C-alpha positions as CSV (number, residue, x, y, z in Angstrom):
1,X,18.6,214.0,100.0
2,X,16.6,214.0,102.9
3,X,13.2,213.8,104.1
4,X,11.5,216.9,105.0
5,X,8.1,217.0,107.2
6,X,6.1,217.8,104.4
7,X,7.4,214.0,102.7
8,X,6.4,212.1,106.0
9,X,3.3,213.9,105.9
10,X,2.8,213.4,102.7
11,X,3.2,209.2,102.7
12,X,2.0,208.9,106.4
13,X,-1.2,210.3,104.4
14,X,-1.1,207.4,101.4
15,X,-0.9,204.6,104.1
16,X,-3.8,206.1,105.7
17,X,-5.6,206.4,102.8
18,X,-5.1,202.5,101.5
19,X,-4.8,201.3,104.3
20,X,-7.7,202.8,106.7
21,X,-6.9,203.6,109.7
22,X,-8.6,200.1,112.0
23,X,-6.3,197.8,109.6
24,X,-3.1,200.3,110.6
25,X,-4.2,200.6,114.1
26,X,-4.6,196.7,113.9
27,X,-1.0,196.5,112.9
28,X,-0.3,198.9,115.4
29,X,-1.4,196.0,118.3
30,X,-0.1,192.7,116.1
31,X,3.7,194.2,116.8
32,X,3.0,195.8,120.3
33,X,2.4,192.4,120.9
34,X,4.9,190.6,118.7
35,X,7.6,192.4,120.9
36,X,6.3,192.3,123.7
37,X,6.5,188.3,123.9
38,X,9.9,188.8,122.8
39,X,11.3,190.6,124.8
40,X,9.7,188.2,127.5
41,X,11.7,185.5,125.9
42,X,15.2,187.1,126.0
43,X,13.9,188.0,129.3
44,X,13.8,184.1,129.7
45,X,16.4,183.0,128.2
46,X,18.7,185.6,130.6
47,X,17.0,184.0,133.5
48,X,17.6,180.5,132.9
49,X,21.4,180.6,132.4
50,X,21.8,182.5,135.3
51,X,23.7,179.9,138.0
52,X,21.2,178.8,140.1
53,X,23.6,178.8,143.1
54,X,22.9,176.6,146.5
55,X,19.8,175.0,144.6
56,X,22.3,172.6,141.9
57,X,24.6,170.3,143.0
58,X,27.8,169.3,140.2
59,X,28.6,165.7,140.0
60,X,32.2,165.7,139.6
61,X,33.9,162.2,138.8
62,X,33.2,159.7,136.1
63,X,31.2,156.9,134.7
64,X,33.3,154.2,134.7
65,X,30.8,151.0,134.7
66,X,27.0,150.8,132.3
67,X,24.2,149.4,134.8
68,X,21.7,146.5,132.8
69,X,19.4,145.0,134.3
70,X,21.5,141.8,134.6
71,X,23.1,143.4,136.8
């Protein structure tokens, strides 16, 4: 049992009557802004995980002593 175009139009008409076009427009704008923010956060996260190349210095070795205020 699938939904035909007629069923979808009836559902759309009911949604428009219940919520109104202005509220639906606001919901659409909010949803679009949220998706855009999510995509930007994903992109920034991927950039943070990339190796920095020559800008970063690798620290090798072990710390064997601890410096205190008395030293």
